[in-house]
C-alpha positions as CSV (number, residue, x, y, z in Angstrom):
1,X,-14.5,11.3,-16.6
2,X,-10.8,11.3,-15.5
3,X,-11.5,12.3,-11.8
4,X,-14.6,10.1,-11.6
5,X,-12.6,7.2,-13.0
6,X,-9.9,7.6,-10.4
7,X,-12.5,7.8,-7.6
8,X,-14.2,4.7,-8.9
9,X,-10.9,2.8,-9.0
10,X,-10.1,3.8,-5.4
11,X,-13.6,2.8,-4.3
12,X,-13.3,-0.6,-6.0
13,X,-16.2,0.3,-8.3
14,X,-19.1,-0.7,-6.0
15,X,-22.5,-1.3,-7.7
16,X,-24.0,2.0,-6.6
17,X,-21.3,3.8,-8.7
18,X,-23.0,2.6,-11.9
19,X,-26.4,3.9,-10.9
20,X,-27.9,6.5,-13.3
21,X,-28.2,9.1,-10.6
22,X,-24.4,9.3,-10.5
23,X,-23.7,9.0,-14.2
24,X,-22.6,12.6,-14.8
25,X,-21.5,15.7,-12.9
26,X,-24.9,17.3,-12.8
27,X,-26.6,14.2,-11.6
28,X,-23.9,13.6,-8.9
29,X,-24.4,17.2,-7.8
30,X,-28.2,16.8,-7.6
31,X,-27.7,13.6,-5.6
32,X,-24.7,14.7,-3.6
33,X,-26.4,13.9,-0.2
34,X,-26.9,10.3,-1.3
35,X,-23.4,10.1,-2.7
36,X,-21.9,11.5,0.5
37,X,-23.7,8.9,2.6
38,X,-22.5,6.1,0.3
39,X,-18.9,7.3,0.4
40,X,-19.1,7.7,4.2
41,X,-20.4,4.1,4.4
42,X,-17.6,2.9,2.2
43,X,-15.0,4.7,4.4
44,X,-16.5,3.2,7.6
45,X,-16.2,-0.3,6.1
46,X,-12.6,0.4,5.1
47,X,-11.8,1.5,8.7
48,X,-13.4,-1.7,10.1
49,X,-11.0,-3.8,8.1
50,X,-8.3,-2.5,10.5
51,X,-5.5,-2.0,8.1
52,X,-2.2,-2.1,9.9
53,X,0.7,-0.2,8.4
54,X,3.8,-2.1,7.6
55,X,6.8,-1.4,9.7
56,X,9.3,1.0,8.1
57,X,12.1,-0.8,6.4
58,X,15.4,-1.0,8.2
59,X,18.4,0.1,6.2
60,X,20.2,-3.1,5.2
61,X,17.6,-5.5,6.5
62,X,17.8,-7.6,3.4
63,X,21.6,-7.5,3.0
64,X,22.2,-11.0,4.1
65,X,19.5,-12.5,2.0
66,X,20.5,-10.6,-1.1
67,X,24.2,-11.3,-0.7
68,X,23.9,-15.0,0.1
69,X,20.9,-16.2,-1.7
70,X,20.9,-13.9,-4.8
71,X,24.5,-13.1,-5.2
72,X,25.9,-16.4,-3.9
73,X,28.3,-15.0,-1.3
74,X,29.2,-17.2,1.7
75,X,28.3,-16.3,5.2
76,X,32.1,-15.8,5.8
77,X,32.1,-13.3,2.9
78,X,29.2,-11.4,4.4
79,X,30.9,-11.4,7.8
80,X,34.1,-10.0,6.3
81,X,32.1,-7.2,4.6
82,X,30.6,-6.4,7.9
83,X,34.0,-6.3,9.6
84,X,35.3,-3.9,7.0
85,X,32.2,-1.7,7.4
86,X,31.3,-2.2,3.8
87,X,27.9,-3.4,4.9
88,X,26.3,-3.2,8.3
89,X,24.6,-6.0,10.3
90,X,21.0,-5.2,11.1
91,X,19.3,-5.4,14.5
92,X,17.2,-8.2,13.0
93,X,20.0,-10.7,13.0
94,X,20.1,-13.1,15.9
C-alpha cells in the first residue's frame, strides 16, 4: 500500500482511485488500460493549469528585510555592512 498511497497523495485522491477495480495490485493490473487513461487525463488537467515555476532566489535578496525588519538594524547600518563587503546589495534594490 505504500507506493499506492504515495501515488494517491500526489494525484489528490480523485474519486476514481477509490473504485473497486483499482483496490489491489491484481485489479489495477487487470484494469491498467483504464488506469493509464485516467492518469493521462489527470496529467493533461495538471498541464492546463499552467504552473509557472518560481524564479530562482537571488543570493542576499532578503538581506535588507531580515536585517532591518527582523533584526532591527537601521538603513545606515545595512549600508555600512554593504560598504565593508560584509553583505552585498542585490540587483533588486532600486
